[in-house]
N, C-alpha and C positions, 0 to 999 in steps of 0.2 A: 490362526493356527496356534498361537501361543496360549490362548484361553482354553482351547480344547485339550492341550497337553496338560495344563494346570488342573483342569477339571478331572482328567483321567488320573493324574498323580494324587489329587485330593481324595478321589474315590478309592484308590489303592491304599492310601494311608488310613482312611476310615475303616476299610475292610480288615487291614492288618491289626488295627487297634481293637476292633470287634473280636477277631479271632483270639487275640492275646487275652482280652478280658474273659472270654469264654473259657480259655485254658486255665486262667487263674481260678475261676470259680470251680471248675472240675477238679483242679489239683487240691483245693481246700477240702473237697469231698472225698478224695482218695486217701487210702491208708498210707501213712508215711513209710518210706522204704519199700513200697510196692512197685512193681514194674510200671504200673500206670502213673504213679507219682513221678517216677524218674523220667518217663517218656514225656509227660506234660512239662516237667522242668526244662527238658531239652527243647521242646517246642516254644516255650515262653522265651527262652534264651535266643532262639533263632528269630522269633518275631522281633525281639529287641534289636538284633543285629540288622535285620532288614529295614526297620524303622530308621536306625542310625544312618544306614547307607542312603536311603531315599532322602532324608533330610540333608545330608551332606551334598548329594547331587543337586538338590533344589537350591542350596546356598551357592554352589558352584555356578549353576545356570544364572542366578541373579548377579553374581560377580562378573561373569562373562558378559552379560548384557550391559552392565555399567562400563566395563572396559571397552567393549565394542563401540558404545556411544562416544566415548572419549576419543578413541582412535579415529572414528569417522569424522568427528569435528575437526581434528587436526588435518586430516586429508582435505577437507573442504577449505580450510583456511589457507593451505598451501596452494590450492588451485586458484583461489581468488587472488 
């Protein structure tokens, strides 16, 4: 189950990076101070925030997995 979640998360990260790259390219082609330029700037900012959130969640999951292993080890030691 964990591998499928990681696969989905990696696919989501790849898609967001792809969308962000496309938005960067389109913004370079847009006239500065045009509505399109500002719209793409907002989209790029949003993609960056989503990426930061997903990466933070991934790090939290990794941390939780480490803590869970440690707590489980202590429970087993107490039972023995």
